[in-house]
N, CA and C of each residue as an Amber inpcrd file, in Angstrom:
protein
   291
  70.8410000  66.9820000  38.2300000  71.1460000  65.5770000  38.2940000
  72.2680000  65.2630000  37.3140000  72.9380000  64.1730000  37.5140000
  74.0210000  63.7700000  36.6270000  73.4420000  63.4450000  35.2630000
  74.0820000  63.9630000  34.2360000  73.5930000  63.7670000  32.8790000
  74.3910000  62.6680000  32.1890000  73.7340000  61.9460000  31.3020000
  74.4160000  60.9430000  30.5140000  75.3330000  61.6200000  29.5040000
  76.3460000  60.9140000  29.0950000  77.2930000  61.4480000  28.1270000
  76.6140000  61.6690000  26.7780000  77.0100000  62.7570000  26.1100000
  76.5130000  62.9690000  24.7560000  77.3550000  62.1260000  23.7970000
  77.0520000  62.1960000  22.5160000  77.7430000  61.3570000  21.5280000
  79.2560000  61.5850000  21.5390000  79.6650000  62.8420000  21.5830000
  81.0970000  63.1630000  21.5790000  81.7840000  62.6460000  22.8430000
  81.1690000  62.8440000  23.9850000  81.7500000  62.3930000  25.2500000
  81.8210000  60.8690000  25.3210000  80.8590000  60.1940000  24.7270000
  80.8400000  58.7350000  24.7960000  81.9630000  58.1070000  23.9770000
  82.5600000  58.8590000  23.0850000  83.6640000  58.3440000  22.2790000
  85.0060000  58.4060000  23.0040000  85.0610000  59.1870000  24.0810000
  86.3020000  59.3140000  24.8570000  86.4260000  58.1050000  25.7720000
  87.5220000  57.3870000  25.6490000  87.7440000  56.1970000  26.4570000
  88.5540000  56.5740000  27.6930000  88.0510000  56.1820000  28.8700000
  88.8000000  56.3810000  30.1060000  88.3450000  55.3490000  31.1250000
  89.1700000  55.1420000  32.1070000  88.8620000  54.1490000  33.1380000
  87.6460000  54.5890000  33.9440000  86.8790000  53.6330000  34.3970000
  85.6940000  53.9230000  35.2020000  86.0710000  54.7290000  36.4320000
  87.1700000  54.3670000  37.0700000  87.5610000  55.0780000  38.2890000
  87.9020000  56.5370000  38.0390000  88.2350000  56.8800000  36.7950000
  88.5440000  58.2750000  36.4860000  87.3110000  59.1620000  36.6630000
  86.1330000  58.6090000  36.4820000  84.9000000  59.3760000  36.6340000
  84.2420000  59.1550000  37.9950000  84.6290000  58.1280000  38.7020000
  83.9590000  57.7270000  39.9400000  83.9750000  58.8240000  41.0040000
  85.1410000  59.2620000  41.3980000  85.2410000  60.2860000  42.4460000
  84.6200000  61.6040000  42.0250000  84.8290000  61.9860000  40.7790000
  84.2480000  63.2390000  40.2770000  82.7220000  63.1820000  40.2940000
  82.1610000  62.0290000  39.9630000  80.7130000  61.8740000  39.9770000
  80.1700000  61.9210000  41.4020000  80.8760000  61.3110000  42.3470000
  80.4610000  61.3940000  43.7530000  80.4360000  62.8480000  44.2180000
  81.4680000  63.5970000  43.8590000  81.5220000  65.0160000  44.2400000
  80.3910000  65.8010000  43.5940000  80.0910000  65.4940000  42.3500000
  79.0050000  66.1760000  41.6520000  77.6580000  65.8860000  42.3120000
  77.4360000  64.6340000  42.6810000  76.1960000  64.2660000  43.3640000
  76.0720000  64.9610000  44.7160000  77.1840000  65.0450000  45.4410000
  77.1730000  65.7290000  46.7400000  76.8840000  67.2160000  46.5590000
  77.4580000  67.8200000  45.5260000  77.1990000  69.2320000  45.2390000
  75.7350000  69.4920000  44.9200000  75.0540000  68.4850000  44.3800000
  73.6370000  68.6240000  44.0570000  72.7360000  68.4150000  45.2720000
  73.3510000  68.1080000  46.4150000  72.5780000  67.9800000  47.6430000
  72.1760000  66.5720000  48.0290000  72.6160000  65.5870000  47.2870000
  72.2910000  64.2070000  47.6440000  73.1380000  63.7590000  48.8310000
  72.5910000  62.9530000  49.7330000  73.3410000  62.5080000  50.9110000
  74.3120000  61.3750000  50.5690000  75.2880000  61.6820000  49.7480000
  76.2560000  60.7070000  49.2620000  77.4170000  60.5980000  50.2460000
  77.7970000  59.3620000  50.5750000  79.0040000  59.1180000  51.3620000
  79.8090000  58.0260000  50.6750000  81.1170000  58.0850000  50.8330000
  82.0010000  57.0660000  50.2770000  82.7350000  56.3960000  51.4310000
  82.7970000  55.0850000  51.3790000  83.5130000  54.3030000  52.3730000
  84.6280000  53.5870000  51.6300000  85.8590000  53.8070000  52.0620000
  87.0310000  53.3490000  51.3420000  87.8890000  52.4540000  52.2250000
  88.6350000  51.5630000  51.6050000  89.5270000  50.6610000  52.3290000
  90.9800000  51.0520000  52.0750000  91.3490000  52.2370000  52.5140000
  92.7190000  52.7460000  52.4540000  93.2340000  52.9300000  51.0320000
  92.3320000  53.2630000  50.0950000  92.7150000  53.4590000  48.7000000
  92.1010000  54.7100000  48.0800000  91.9420000  55.8100000  48.8160000
  91.2330000  56.9680000  48.2470000  91.9060000  57.5620000  47.0080000
  93.1950000  57.4220000  46.8820000  93.8720000  57.9160000  45.6860000
  93.6250000  57.0160000  44.4880000  93.7300000  55.7200000  44.7020000
  93.5450000  54.7570000  43.6160000  92.1030000  54.6660000  43.1570000
  91.1690000  54.7230000  44.0870000  89.7520000  54.6140000  43.7230000
  89.1440000  55.9730000  43.3770000  89.8700000  57.0250000  43.5720000
  89.5230000  58.4360000  43.3210000  88.4240000  58.9720000  44.2340000
  88.1180000  58.2810000  45.3330000  87.1550000  58.8400000  46.2810000
  87.7060000  60.0870000  46.9550000  89.0060000  60.3010000  46.8650000
  89.6230000  61.5050000  47.4230000  89.0490000  62.7690000  46.7810000
  88.5340000  62.6560000  45.5660000  87.9240000  63.8060000  44.8890000
  86.7010000  64.3140000  45.6400000  86.0190000  63.4350000  46.3600000
  84.8860000  63.8470000  47.1740000  85.3660000  64.7540000  48.3000000
  86.4460000  64.3670000  48.9470000  87.0210000  65.1900000  50.0200000
  87.5820000  66.4910000  49.4590000  88.2480000  66.4210000  48.3200000
  88.8360000  67.6170000  47.7030000  87.7660000  68.6310000  47.2930000
  86.5440000  68.1560000  47.0580000  85.4530000  69.0440000  46.6530000
  84.7720000  69.6930000  47.8570000  85.3180000  69.4740000  49.0450000
  84.7620000  70.0970000  50.2440000  83.8570000  69.2000000  51.0600000
  83.8910000  67.9130000  50.7710000  83.0420000  66.9700000  51.4860000
  83.8810000  65.9190000  52.2200000  84.9280000  66.3610000  52.8790000
  85.8080000  65.4370000  53.5990000  85.0640000  64.6830000  54.6950000
  84.0080000  65.2840000  55.2340000  83.2270000  64.6270000  56.2770000
  82.3630000  63.4940000  55.7350000  82.3310000  63.3280000  54.4200000
  81.5450000  62.2540000  53.8090000  82.4180000  61.1260000  53.2720000
  83.7070000  61.1940000  53.5210000  84.6310000  60.1440000  53.0890000
  85.1330000  59.4130000  54.3260000  84.8400000  58.1270000  54.4090000
  85.2370000  57.3180000  55.5490000  86.2760000  56.3060000  55.0920000
  87.4770000  56.3890000  55.6650000  88.5490000  55.4750000  55.3250000
  88.6480000  54.4470000  56.4490000  88.3300000  53.2100000  56.1350000
  88.3220000  52.1440000  57.1380000  89.6550000  51.4180000  57.2480000
  90.6470000  51.8510000  56.5000000  91.9240000  51.1550000  56.5150000
  91.8140000  49.8240000  55.7860000  92.8070000  48.9880000  56.0180000
  92.8310000  47.6930000  55.3340000  91.9790000  46.7230000  56.1440000
  90.6800000  46.9230000  56.0980000  89.7300000  46.0970000  56.8480000
  88.3970000  46.1030000  56.1040000  88.3840000  45.4130000  54.9720000
  87.2090000  45.4270000  54.1120000  85.9660000  44.9070000  54.8110000
  86.1170000  43.9180000  55.6890000  84.9510000  43.3970000  56.3930000
  84.3390000  44.4720000  57.2870000  85.1590000  45.3100000  57.9130000
  84.6520000  46.4250000  58.7110000  84.0500000  47.5070000  57.8180000
  84.6340000  47.6860000  56.6390000  84.1190000  48.6720000  55.6910000
  82.6830000  48.3390000  55.3010000  82.4120000  47.0730000  55.0270000
  81.0680000  46.6550000  54.6330000  80.0960000  46.8520000  55.7910000
  80.5010000  46.4890000  56.9920000  79.6390000  46.6680000  58.1530000
  79.3570000  48.1330000  58.4440000  80.3830000  48.9640000  58.3550000
  80.1960000  50.4040000  58.5720000  79.3010000  51.0270000  57.5190000
  79.4530000  50.5800000  56.2890000  78.6210000  51.0920000  55.1990000
  77.1540000  50.7320000  55.4180000  76.9030000  49.5430000  55.9570000
  75.5230000  49.1440000  56.2380000  74.9010000  50.0740000  57.2770000
  75.6860000  50.4490000  58.2800000  75.1890000  51.3770000  59.2900000
  74.9150000  52.7570000  58.7200000  75.7940000  53.2330000  57.8530000
  75.5810000  54.5330000  57.2200000  74.3530000  54.5170000  56.3140000
  74.1330000  53.4090000  55.6310000  72.9600000  53.2870000  54.7620000
  71.6770000  53.2660000  55.5920000  71.7320000  52.6470000  56.7540000
  70.5560000  52.5930000  57.6220000  70.1560000  53.9750000  58.1150000
  71.1010000  54.9040000  58.0920000  70.8250000  56.2830000  58.5170000
  70.3150000  57.1490000  57.3700000  70.0900000  56.5640000  56.2050000
  69.5280000  57.3050000  55.0820000  70.5300000  57.8440000  54.0870000
  71.7970000  57.4750000  54.2220000  72.8170000  57.9290000  53.2770000
  72.8300000  57.0470000  52.0360000  73.2830000  57.6210000  50.9340000
  73.5410000  56.8700000  49.7060000  75.0140000  56.4860000  49.7720000
  75.2910000  55.2250000  50.0520000  76.6460000  54.7650000  50.3600000
  77.2930000  54.1180000  49.1370000  78.5420000  54.4940000  48.8890000
  79.3370000  53.9090000  47.8230000  80.6060000  53.3380000  48.4380000
  80.8370000  52.0430000  48.2410000  82.0400000  51.3740000  48.7410000
  83.1200000  51.4230000  47.6810000  84.3630000  51.5150000  48.1200000
  85.4570000  51.5630000  47.1560000  86.6590000  50.7700000  47.6710000
  87.0000000  49.7390000  46.9480000  88.2090000  48.9680000  47.1740000
  88.4400000  48.1320000  45.9200000  89.4840000  47.3420000  45.9190000
  89.7230000  46.4570000  44.7830000  88.7820000  45.2520000  44.8800000
  88.3090000  44.7740000  43.7610000  87.3000000  43.7190000  43.7260000
  87.7300000  42.4620000  44.4670000  88.9630000  42.0720000  44.3360000
  89.4060000  40.8470000  45.0060000  89.2850000  40.9720000  46.5180000
  89.5100000  42.1490000  47.0550000  89.4100000  42.3320000  48.5060000
  87.9510000  42.4400000  48.9360000  87.1350000  43.0750000  48.1360000
  85.7200000  43.2040000  48.4940000  85.0390000  41.8430000  48.4780000
  85.4260000  40.9900000  47.5570000  84.7530000  39.6950000  47.4350000
  85.2820000  38.6650000  48.4170000  86.5340000  38.6950000  48.7520000
  87.0860000  37.6420000  49.6070000  87.3240000  38.0730000  51.0520000
  87.8430000  39.2540000  51.2780000  88.1190000  39.6750000  52.6620000
  86.8430000  39.9940000  53.4090000  85.8100000  40.4250000  52.7120000
  84.5580000  40.7900000  53.3850000  83.6550000  39.5780000  53.6270000
  84.0380000  38.4080000  53.1230000  83.2110000  37.1990000  53.3220000
  83.1680000  36.7890000  54.7840000
């Protein structure tokens, strides 16, 4: 399972997104049914790391259609997947309304 940072690691400052994709890949490697749904930003949100780790079939790029991304993610979750959405907050909050 993913481990919490130790004291030394917790002192290193980095953006949340820097760990996001790597953590998704780590969870997938551990056998969890993790999928990422992205709105045409896999490089910026780092979900591309999931695909680079050999799980390209678990990365869904919905393009610039956040409302469709949310709907598709709901369907994937209903199938028993652990779904993680990735886009910029302003688009997730307003375009998906």
